[in-house]
MISE-140376 format. One record per atom (N, C-alpha, C): x, y, z; residue in one letter; atom name. Coordinates in steps of 0.05 Angstrom, whole numbers, plus 5000, padded with zeros to 4 digits. Example, Ala and Ser with C-alpha at 12.3 -4.5 7.8 and 13.67 -1.06 7.14 Angstrom:
% MISE-140376
{u 5264 v 4886 w 5156 type A atom N}
{u 5246 v 4910 w 5156 type A atom CA}
{u 5264 v 4934 w 5156 type A atom C}
{u 5257 v 4955 w 5142 type S atom N}
{u 5273 v 4979 w 5143 type S atom CA}
{u 5258 v 5001 w 5157 type S atom C}
This chain:
% MISE-140376
{u 1519 v 8679 w 4584 type M atom N}
{u 1547 v 8671 w 4583 type M atom CA}
{u 1550 v 8642 w 4592 type M atom C}
{u 1536 v 8634 w 4613 type F atom N}
{u 1537 v 8606 w 4623 type F atom CA}
{u 1525 v 8587 w 4603 type F atom C}
{u 1503 v 8595 w 4590 type K atom N}
{u 1491 v 8578 w 4570 type K atom CA}
{u 1509 v 8573 w 4546 type K atom C}
{u 1523 v 8594 w 4538 type K atom N}
{u 1542 v 8592 w 4516 type K atom CA}
{u 1565 v 8573 w 4523 type K atom C}
{u 1574 v 8575 w 4548 type F atom N}
{u 1596 v 8558 w 4557 type F atom CA}
{u 1587 v 8529 w 4558 type F atom C}
{u 1563 v 8524 w 4568 type C atom N}
{u 1553 v 8496 w 4569 type C atom CA}
{u 1549 v 8485 w 4541 type C atom C}
{u 1539 v 8501 w 4523 type L atom N}
{u 1535 v 8493 w 4495 type L atom CA}
{u 1562 v 8487 w 4482 type L atom C}
{u 1582 v 8503 w 4488 type Y atom N}
{u 1609 v 8498 w 4477 type Y atom CA}
{u 1620 v 8472 w 4487 type Y atom C}
{u 1617 v 8467 w 4513 type I atom N}
{u 1627 v 8442 w 4524 type I atom CA}
{u 1613 v 8418 w 4512 type I atom C}
{u 1587 v 8420 w 4509 type I atom N}
{u 1571 v 8398 w 4498 type I atom CA}
{u 1580 v 8393 w 4469 type I atom C}
{u 1584 v 8414 w 4454 type L atom N}
{u 1593 v 8410 w 4426 type L atom CA}
{u 1621 v 8398 w 4425 type L atom C}
{u 1638 v 8405 w 4443 type L atom N}
{u 1665 v 8392 w 4444 type L atom CA}
{u 1663 v 8363 w 4450 type L atom C}
{u 1645 v 8355 w 4468 type L atom N}
{u 1642 v 8327 w 4476 type L atom CA}
{u 1629 v 8310 w 4454 type L atom C}
{u 1611 v 8322 w 4439 type V atom N}
{u 1595 v 8308 w 4419 type V atom CA}
{u 1610 v 8305 w 4392 type V atom C}
{u 1625 v 8324 w 4384 type T atom N}
{u 1639 v 8323 w 4359 type T atom CA}
{u 1662 v 8303 w 4359 type T atom C}
{u 1667 v 8291 w 4336 type Q atom N}
{u 1689 v 8271 w 4334 type Q atom CA}
{u 1712 v 8283 w 4319 type Q atom C}
{u 1736 v 8277 w 4329 type V atom N}
{u 1760 v 8285 w 4316 type V atom CA}
{u 1779 v 8261 w 4314 type V atom C}
{u 1790 v 8256 w 4291 type N atom N}
{u 1809 v 8234 w 4288 type N atom CA}
{u 1834 v 8239 w 4304 type N atom C}
{u 1843 v 8219 w 4319 type A atom N}
{u 1866 v 8222 w 4336 type A atom CA}
{u 1892 v 8214 w 4322 type A atom C}
{u 1890 v 8196 w 4303 type Y atom N}
{u 1914 v 8185 w 4289 type Y atom CA}
{u 1935 v 8176 w 4310 type Y atom C}
{u 1925 v 8162 w 4330 type A atom N}
{u 1943 v 8152 w 4351 type A atom CA}
{u 1947 v 8122 w 4348 type A atom C}
{u 1968 v 8112 w 4359 type Y atom N}
{u 1974 v 8084 w 4358 type Y atom CA}
{u 1980 v 8074 w 4386 type Y atom C}
{u 1966 v 8052 w 4393 type I atom N}
{u 1972 v 8039 w 4419 type I atom CA}
{u 1985 v 8013 w 4413 type I atom C}
{u 2010 v 8010 w 4421 type D atom N}
{u 2024 v 7985 w 4415 type D atom CA}
{u 2014 v 7962 w 4432 type D atom C}
{u 2020 v 7938 w 4424 type P atom N}
{u 2010 v 7914 w 4439 type P atom CA}
{u 2020 v 7913 w 4468 type P atom C}
{u 2043 v 7924 w 4474 type G atom N}
{u 2054 v 7923 w 4501 type G atom CA}
{u 2037 v 7939 w 4520 type G atom C}
{u 2022 v 7959 w 4511 type T atom N}
{u 2005 v 7975 w 4528 type T atom CA}
{u 1984 v 7958 w 4542 type T atom C}
{u 1972 v 7939 w 4527 type G atom N}
{u 1952 v 7922 w 4539 type G atom CA}
{u 1964 v 7906 w 4562 type G atom C}
{u 1988 v 7897 w 4559 type G atom N}
{u 2002 v 7882 w 4580 type G atom CA}
{u 2006 v 7899 w 4605 type G atom C}
{u 2014 v 7924 w 4600 type I atom N}
{u 2018 v 7942 w 4622 type I atom CA}
{u 1992 v 7948 w 4637 type I atom C}
{u 1971 v 7952 w 4622 type I atom N}
{u 1945 v 7957 w 4635 type I atom CA}
{u 1936 v 7932 w 4651 type I atom C}
{u 1940 v 7908 w 4640 type L atom N}
{u 1933 v 7884 w 4654 type L atom CA}
{u 1950 v 7881 w 4680 type L atom C}
{u 1976 v 7887 w 4678 type Q atom N}
{u 1993 v 7886 w 4702 type Q atom CA}
{u 1984 v 7906 w 4723 type Q atom C}
{u 1975 v 7929 w 4715 type A atom N}
{u 1966 v 7949 w 4734 type A atom CA}
{u 1941 v 7940 w 4748 type A atom C}
{u 1922 v 7928 w 4733 type I atom N}
{u 1898 v 7918 w 4745 type I atom CA}
{u 1904 v 7895 w 4764 type I atom C}
{u 1921 v 7877 w 4757 type I atom N}
{u 1929 v 7855 w 4775 type I atom CA}
{u 1943 v 7866 w 4799 type I atom C}
{u 1959 v 7887 w 4795 type G atom N}
{u 1973 v 7899 w 4818 type G atom CA}
{u 1954 v 7912 w 4838 type G atom C}
{u 1934 v 7926 w 4828 type F atom N}
{u 1914 v 7938 w 4845 type F atom CA}
{u 1898 v 7916 w 4861 type F atom C}
{u 1892 v 7895 w 4847 type I atom N}
{u 1877 v 7873 w 4861 type I atom CA}
{u 1895 v 7861 w 4883 type I atom C}
{u 1921 v 7856 w 4876 type A atom N}
{u 1939 v 7844 w 4896 type A atom CA}
{u 1943 v 7863 w 4919 type A atom C}
{u 1945 v 7889 w 4914 type A atom N}
{u 1948 v 7909 w 4936 type A atom CA}
{u 1923 v 7909 w 4954 type A atom C}
{u 1899 v 7907 w 4941 type G atom N}
{u 1875 v 7906 w 4957 type G atom CA}
{u 1874 v 7881 w 4975 type G atom C}
{u 1881 v 7858 w 4963 type I atom N}
{u 1882 v 7834 w 4979 type I atom CA}
{u 1902 v 7836 w 5002 type I atom C}
{u 1925 v 7848 w 4996 type G atom N}
{u 1946 v 7852 w 5017 type G atom CA}
{u 1936 v 7869 w 5039 type G atom C}
{u 1922 v 7891 w 5033 type I atom N}
{u 1912 v 7909 w 5053 type I atom CA}
{u 1891 v 7895 w 5070 type I atom C}
{u 1873 v 7880 w 5057 type V atom N}
{u 1852 v 7866 w 5072 type V atom CA}
{u 1865 v 7845 w 5090 type V atom C}
{u 1886 v 7831 w 5080 type S atom N}
{u 1898 v 7810 w 5097 type S atom CA}
{u 1914 v 7822 w 5120 type S atom C}
{u 1925 v 7846 w 5117 type L atom N}
{u 1939 v 7859 w 5139 type L atom CA}
{u 1920 v 7867 w 5161 type L atom C}
{u 1896 v 7877 w 5153 type Y atom N}
{u 1877 v 7887 w 5172 type Y atom CA}
{u 1853 v 7869 w 5174 type Y atom C}
{u 1856 v 7843 w 5170 type W atom N}
{u 1833 v 7825 w 5170 type W atom CA}
{u 1818 v 7824 w 5196 type W atom C}
{u 1831 v 7824 w 5218 type Q atom N}
{u 1818 v 7823 w 5244 type Q atom CA}
{u 1800 v 7848 w 5248 type Q atom C}
{u 1812 v 7871 w 5243 type K atom N}
{u 1796 v 7896 w 5246 type K atom CA}
{u 1773 v 7896 w 5226 type K atom C}
{u 1778 v 7887 w 5202 type F atom N}
{u 1757 v 7886 w 5182 type F atom CA}
{u 1734 v 7868 w 5190 type F atom C}
{u 1741 v 7845 w 5201 type K atom N}
{u 1721 v 7826 w 5210 type K atom CA}
{u 1705 v 7837 w 5233 type K atom C}
{u 1717 v 7851 w 5251 type E atom N}
{u 1703 v 7863 w 5274 type E atom CA}
{u 1684 v 7885 w 5263 type E atom C}
{u 1692 v 7901 w 5244 type K atom N}
{u 1675 v 7921 w 5233 type K atom CA}
{u 1650 v 7908 w 5220 type K atom C}
{u 1655 v 7887 w 5205 type L atom N}
{u 1633 v 7873 w 5192 type L atom CA}
{u 1613 v 7862 w 5213 type L atom C}
{u 1624 v 7851 w 5234 type K atom N}
{u 1607 v 7840 w 5256 type K atom CA}
{u 1590 v 7862 w 5268 type K atom C}
{u 1602 v 7885 w 5272 type K atom N}
{u 1587 v 7908 w 5284 type K atom CA}
{u 1565 v 7917 w 5265 type K atom C}
{u 1571 v 7918 w 5239 type I atom N}
{u 1551 v 7927 w 5219 type I atom CA}
{u 1528 v 7908 w 5218 type I atom C}
{u 1533 v 7882 w 5216 type F atom N}
{u 1511 v 7863 w 5213 type F atom CA}
{u 1497 v 7858 w 5240 type F atom C}
{u 1511 v 7861 w 5262 type K atom N}
{u 1499 v 7857 w 5288 type K atom CA}
{u 1480 v 7880 w 5294 type K atom C}
{u 1487 v 7904 w 5286 type S atom N}
{u 1470 v 7927 w 5291 type S atom CA}
{u 1445 v 7926 w 5274 type S atom C}
{u 1447 v 7915 w 5250 type K atom N}
{u 1424 v 7912 w 5232 type K atom CA}
{u 1404 v 7891 w 5244 type K atom C}
{u 1415 v 7870 w 5256 type K atom N}
{u 1397 v 7850 w 5268 type K atom CA}
{u 1382 v 7861 w 5292 type K atom C}
{u 1395 v 7879 w 5307 type N atom N}
{u 1382 v 7891 w 5331 type N atom CA}
{u 1360 v 7910 w 5323 type N atom C}
{u 1363 v 7923 w 5300 type I atom N}
{u 1343 v 7942 w 5291 type I atom CA}
{u 1318 v 7927 w 5282 type I atom C}
{u 1322 v 7905 w 5269 type D atom N}
{u 1298 v 7889 w 5259 type D atom CA}
{u 1285 v 7877 w 5283 type D atom C}
């Protein structure tokens, strides 16, 4: 039963079906804005917690130096 299920899933993933879908040019702009938004949010979070982040990095690299 499990082998048949796995074979069915593999066949579904391997076979091609035409989608007949259309992605308008505005979608690329939305995707680009989302990527830029995630990057800006990441920079904002790091800047808010920069001091804590810096201390964590110091602890990580300081502990590696002590081990060597």
